[in-house]
C-alpha beads as a LAMMPS data file, in Angstrom:
LAMMPS data file: protein, C-alpha beads

225 atoms
224 bonds

1 atom types
1 bond types

-500.0 500.0 xlo xhi
-500.0 500.0 ylo yhi
-500.0 500.0 zlo zhi

Masses

1 110.0

Atoms # bond

1 1 1 0.000 0.000 0.000
2 1 1 1.336 3.413 -0.894
3 1 1 2.154 6.233 1.496
4 1 1 4.203 4.520 4.175
5 1 1 5.413 6.950 6.824
6 1 1 9.034 7.442 7.793
7 1 1 9.510 9.449 10.982
8 1 1 12.358 7.613 12.638
9 1 1 15.662 6.116 11.617
10 1 1 18.190 3.959 13.407
11 1 1 21.042 5.966 14.808
12 1 1 24.473 5.411 13.331
13 1 1 26.938 3.362 15.415
14 1 1 28.734 5.656 17.851
15 1 1 32.152 3.994 17.551
16 1 1 34.037 2.540 14.573
17 1 1 33.865 -0.910 16.123
18 1 1 30.117 -0.821 16.708
19 1 1 28.027 -3.021 14.418
20 1 1 24.340 -3.318 13.744
21 1 1 22.551 -6.604 14.134
22 1 1 20.665 -7.861 11.118
23 1 1 16.972 -8.367 11.801
24 1 1 15.701 -11.891 11.097
25 1 1 13.031 -12.341 8.416
26 1 1 9.569 -11.440 9.679
27 1 1 6.794 -13.966 9.975
28 1 1 3.462 -13.239 8.332
29 1 1 1.835 -12.067 11.581
30 1 1 4.590 -9.588 12.420
31 1 1 4.653 -8.289 8.839
32 1 1 0.897 -7.716 9.042
33 1 1 1.332 -5.888 12.365
34 1 1 4.065 -3.706 10.892
35 1 1 1.902 -2.909 7.862
36 1 1 -1.063 -1.896 10.020
37 1 1 1.139 0.301 12.193
38 1 1 2.514 1.908 9.031
39 1 1 -0.964 2.664 7.740
40 1 1 -2.108 4.024 11.099
41 1 1 0.937 6.295 11.222
42 1 1 0.421 7.491 7.666
43 1 1 -3.240 8.373 8.211
44 1 1 -2.601 10.121 11.529
45 1 1 0.369 12.165 10.342
46 1 1 -1.066 13.446 7.050
47 1 1 -4.246 13.199 5.011
48 1 1 -4.282 10.380 2.436
49 1 1 -3.758 11.350 -1.178
50 1 1 -5.899 10.006 -4.019
51 1 1 -3.538 7.080 -4.634
52 1 1 -3.700 5.886 -1.034
53 1 1 -7.471 6.222 -0.973
54 1 1 -7.674 4.141 -4.145
55 1 1 -5.426 1.483 -2.621
56 1 1 -7.594 1.363 0.496
57 1 1 -10.790 1.149 -1.527
58 1 1 -9.403 -1.886 -3.376
59 1 1 -7.952 -3.596 -0.277
60 1 1 -8.870 -7.149 0.662
61 1 1 -10.782 -7.881 3.879
62 1 1 -8.879 -8.643 7.056
63 1 1 -9.558 -12.201 8.157
64 1 1 -8.796 -13.003 11.752
65 1 1 -9.993 -14.861 14.814
66 1 1 -13.231 -14.163 16.669
67 1 1 -11.344 -11.813 19.003
68 1 1 -10.284 -9.751 15.997
69 1 1 -13.805 -9.173 14.731
70 1 1 -13.802 -5.487 15.827
71 1 1 -10.727 -4.914 13.665
72 1 1 -12.299 -6.727 10.702
73 1 1 -15.397 -4.547 10.982
74 1 1 -13.409 -1.331 11.385
75 1 1 -11.269 -2.248 8.385
76 1 1 -14.363 -2.922 6.288
77 1 1 -15.735 0.506 7.188
78 1 1 -12.399 2.146 6.320
79 1 1 -12.329 0.436 2.917
80 1 1 -15.906 1.505 2.210
81 1 1 -15.235 5.083 3.302
82 1 1 -12.096 5.331 1.164
83 1 1 -14.161 4.410 -1.895
84 1 1 -16.544 7.337 -1.558
85 1 1 -14.473 10.245 -0.221
86 1 1 -12.564 12.869 -2.158
87 1 1 -8.901 13.486 -1.331
88 1 1 -9.382 17.262 -1.231
89 1 1 -12.297 16.936 1.174
90 1 1 -10.313 14.605 3.439
91 1 1 -7.389 17.042 3.441
92 1 1 -9.751 19.838 4.491
93 1 1 -11.157 17.606 7.237
94 1 1 -7.646 16.748 8.437
95 1 1 -6.686 20.420 8.624
96 1 1 -9.875 21.233 10.514
97 1 1 -9.158 18.565 13.131
98 1 1 -5.413 18.776 13.616
99 1 1 -4.125 22.083 12.220
100 1 1 -5.031 25.563 13.399
101 1 1 -3.499 28.993 13.850
102 1 1 -4.660 28.730 17.442
103 1 1 -5.402 25.520 19.318
104 1 1 -6.701 22.762 17.011
105 1 1 -9.664 20.661 18.137
106 1 1 -7.406 17.609 18.542
107 1 1 -3.763 17.593 19.654
108 1 1 -2.730 13.920 19.382
109 1 1 0.349 14.163 21.610
110 1 1 1.099 11.855 24.501
111 1 1 2.373 14.592 26.810
112 1 1 -0.948 16.419 26.632
113 1 1 -2.939 13.300 27.513
114 1 1 -0.543 12.024 30.163
115 1 1 0.375 15.251 31.947
116 1 1 -2.016 17.886 30.639
117 1 1 0.723 19.879 28.912
118 1 1 2.426 19.744 25.520
119 1 1 6.163 19.006 25.391
120 1 1 6.198 17.927 29.033
121 1 1 7.909 15.190 31.067
122 1 1 6.376 12.274 29.094
123 1 1 8.047 13.581 25.925
124 1 1 11.411 13.776 27.673
125 1 1 10.970 10.203 28.929
126 1 1 10.025 9.056 25.438
127 1 1 13.087 10.693 23.923
128 1 1 15.296 8.933 26.450
129 1 1 13.720 5.579 25.555
130 1 1 14.136 6.256 21.823
131 1 1 17.792 7.100 22.343
132 1 1 18.271 3.851 24.286
133 1 1 16.733 2.019 21.334
134 1 1 19.102 3.737 18.914
135 1 1 16.275 5.650 17.230
136 1 1 16.111 9.309 16.317
137 1 1 13.616 11.569 14.586
138 1 1 14.459 12.083 10.920
139 1 1 15.694 15.594 10.155
140 1 1 12.928 17.779 8.801
141 1 1 10.042 15.901 10.444
142 1 1 7.792 18.528 12.013
143 1 1 5.818 16.454 14.509
144 1 1 7.164 15.728 17.974
145 1 1 7.983 12.151 18.869
146 1 1 4.944 11.730 21.119
147 1 1 2.459 12.324 18.291
148 1 1 0.192 9.265 18.094
149 1 1 1.131 8.711 14.464
150 1 1 4.828 8.968 15.251
151 1 1 4.454 6.397 18.023
152 1 1 2.726 4.025 15.604
153 1 1 5.674 4.556 13.273
154 1 1 8.059 3.728 16.117
155 1 1 6.226 0.467 16.759
156 1 1 6.574 -0.369 13.065
157 1 1 10.317 0.221 13.287
158 1 1 10.613 -1.952 16.397
159 1 1 8.839 -4.817 14.643
160 1 1 10.787 -4.542 11.384
161 1 1 14.122 -4.319 13.199
162 1 1 13.416 -7.558 15.043
163 1 1 13.225 -6.142 18.562
164 1 1 12.039 -8.747 21.091
165 1 1 8.314 -8.848 21.715
166 1 1 8.934 -7.990 25.355
167 1 1 10.696 -4.785 24.301
168 1 1 7.848 -3.913 21.955
169 1 1 5.399 -4.484 24.793
170 1 1 7.423 -2.339 27.184
171 1 1 7.430 0.548 24.712
172 1 1 3.738 0.183 23.878
173 1 1 2.608 0.047 27.491
174 1 1 4.757 3.018 28.494
175 1 1 4.031 5.359 25.610
176 1 1 0.812 4.272 23.845
177 1 1 -1.345 2.134 26.106
178 1 1 -2.299 4.724 28.746
179 1 1 -3.807 7.270 26.365
180 1 1 -4.453 6.113 22.790
181 1 1 -8.133 5.283 23.406
182 1 1 -8.928 8.737 24.798
183 1 1 -7.140 10.444 21.935
184 1 1 -8.890 8.419 19.253
185 1 1 -12.253 9.052 20.904
186 1 1 -11.489 12.774 20.669
187 1 1 -10.639 12.360 16.983
188 1 1 -13.878 10.501 16.314
189 1 1 -15.906 13.163 18.110
190 1 1 -13.997 16.104 16.659
191 1 1 -15.928 18.788 14.780
192 1 1 -16.390 17.810 11.161
193 1 1 -14.957 14.319 11.645
194 1 1 -16.231 12.121 8.844
195 1 1 -13.527 10.024 7.224
196 1 1 -11.369 10.491 10.321
197 1 1 -14.123 9.132 12.520
198 1 1 -13.682 5.892 10.565
199 1 1 -9.880 6.181 10.762
200 1 1 -10.095 6.607 14.532
201 1 1 -12.244 3.475 14.848
202 1 1 -9.778 1.461 12.756
203 1 1 -6.705 2.607 14.704
204 1 1 -8.474 2.096 18.037
205 1 1 -9.519 -1.445 17.089
206 1 1 -5.994 -2.335 16.016
207 1 1 -4.253 -0.845 19.054
208 1 1 -6.780 -2.484 21.382
209 1 1 -5.955 -5.877 19.885
210 1 1 -2.251 -5.120 20.333
211 1 1 -2.822 -4.238 23.987
212 1 1 -4.833 -7.421 24.555
213 1 1 -2.205 -9.571 22.843
214 1 1 0.561 -8.095 24.966
215 1 1 -1.496 -8.771 28.102
216 1 1 -2.019 -12.408 27.085
217 1 1 1.707 -12.832 26.422
218 1 1 2.495 -11.406 29.861
219 1 1 0.063 -13.794 31.532
220 1 1 1.553 -16.755 29.669
221 1 1 5.092 -15.732 30.625
222 1 1 4.079 -15.396 34.273
223 1 1 2.509 -18.855 34.241
224 1 1 5.729 -20.358 32.914
225 1 1 7.954 -18.531 35.374

Bonds

1 1 1 2
2 1 2 3
3 1 3 4
4 1 4 5
5 1 5 6
6 1 6 7
7 1 7 8
8 1 8 9
9 1 9 10
10 1 10 11
11 1 11 12
12 1 12 13
13 1 13 14
14 1 14 15
15 1 15 16
16 1 16 17
17 1 17 18
18 1 18 19
19 1 19 20
20 1 20 21
21 1 21 22
22 1 22 23
23 1 23 24
24 1 24 25
25 1 25 26
26 1 26 27
27 1 27 28
28 1 28 29
29 1 29 30
30 1 30 31
31 1 31 32
32 1 32 33
33 1 33 34
34 1 34 35
35 1 35 36
36 1 36 37
37 1 37 38
38 1 38 39
39 1 39 40
40 1 40 41
41 1 41 42
42 1 42 43
43 1 43 44
44 1 44 45
45 1 45 46
46 1 46 47
47 1 47 48
48 1 48 49
49 1 49 50
50 1 50 51
51 1 51 52
52 1 52 53
53 1 53 54
54 1 54 55
55 1 55 56
56 1 56 57
57 1 57 58
58 1 58 59
59 1 59 60
60 1 60 61
61 1 61 62
62 1 62 63
63 1 63 64
64 1 64 65
65 1 65 66
66 1 66 67
67 1 67 68
68 1 68 69
69 1 69 70
70 1 70 71
71 1 71 72
72 1 72 73
73 1 73 74
74 1 74 75
75 1 75 76
76 1 76 77
77 1 77 78
78 1 78 79
79 1 79 80
80 1 80 81
81 1 81 82
82 1 82 83
83 1 83 84
84 1 84 85
85 1 85 86
86 1 86 87
87 1 87 88
88 1 88 89
89 1 89 90
90 1 90 91
91 1 91 92
92 1 92 93
93 1 93 94
94 1 94 95
95 1 95 96
96 1 96 97
97 1 97 98
98 1 98 99
99 1 99 100
100 1 100 101
101 1 101 102
102 1 102 103
103 1 103 104
104 1 104 105
105 1 105 106
106 1 106 107
107 1 107 108
108 1 108 109
109 1 109 110
110 1 110 111
111 1 111 112
112 1 112 113
113 1 113 114
114 1 114 115
115 1 115 116
116 1 116 117
117 1 117 118
118 1 118 119
119 1 119 120
120 1 120 121
121 1 121 122
122 1 122 123
123 1 123 124
124 1 124 125
125 1 125 126
126 1 126 127
127 1 127 128
128 1 128 129
129 1 129 130
130 1 130 131
131 1 131 132
132 1 132 133
133 1 133 134
134 1 134 135
135 1 135 136
136 1 136 137
137 1 137 138
138 1 138 139
139 1 139 140
140 1 140 141
141 1 141 142
142 1 142 143
143 1 143 144
144 1 144 145
145 1 145 146
146 1 146 147
147 1 147 148
148 1 148 149
149 1 149 150
150 1 150 151
151 1 151 152
152 1 152 153
153 1 153 154
154 1 154 155
155 1 155 156
156 1 156 157
157 1 157 158
158 1 158 159
159 1 159 160
160 1 160 161
161 1 161 162
162 1 162 163
163 1 163 164
164 1 164 165
165 1 165 166
166 1 166 167
167 1 167 168
168 1 168 169
169 1 169 170
170 1 170 171
171 1 171 172
172 1 172 173
173 1 173 174
174 1 174 175
175 1 175 176
176 1 176 177
177 1 177 178
178 1 178 179
179 1 179 180
180 1 180 181
181 1 181 182
182 1 182 183
183 1 183 184
184 1 184 185
185 1 185 186
186 1 186 187
187 1 187 188
188 1 188 189
189 1 189 190
190 1 190 191
191 1 191 192
192 1 192 193
193 1 193 194
194 1 194 195
195 1 195 196
196 1 196 197
197 1 197 198
198 1 198 199
199 1 199 200
200 1 200 201
201 1 201 202
202 1 202 203
203 1 203 204
204 1 204 205
205 1 205 206
206 1 206 207
207 1 207 208
208 1 208 209
209 1 209 210
210 1 210 211
211 1 211 212
212 1 212 213
213 1 213 214
214 1 214 215
215 1 215 216
216 1 216 217
217 1 217 218
218 1 218 219
219 1 219 220
220 1 220 221
221 1 221 222
222 1 222 223
223 1 223 224
224 1 224 225
């Protein structure tokens, strides 16, 4: 699917002797997770162009287990919505929700939801965690690292680079889990939300499944300990 986001890059080795590990090939499930994170990031960071809308409109259904039915339904609604909206209208809707000369209706930043202030302590903690992971914001990217779309992009990078599931879970639960649902509810209820109401439902369904899967993995690990 076209329009993959690219907010973060792996930092260069800090010493001549440092080497990067090569990520193992991804299984089908992890590739699907990475692709969904990429799409979520792309839709949250910028309005879809006509090509991306056409790709979405022609996309195949998501087939999953019974527990994934909410995601299947949300995906179906996204595909249907993409087939009937105009790219210019979606861009206008995006600007109305997220961009303003003053305070936009929705500010999808973790610091605001976690502390009540933009660019606050949660952003500093996130930047420290990104640095520990060897990740850095790409030069020229305007959004701060705690933007919901940027965090989805970070999860994509963690999956594609072969980071252990436990590390993915740690990052998700620290920086996404506590606030994504509230933010996406605000997007869905934002003034003029039409296509982005459907986007919010899709992203919420996907991230909820991720949170549930991480919780199941933690329970299984505890039982084996």
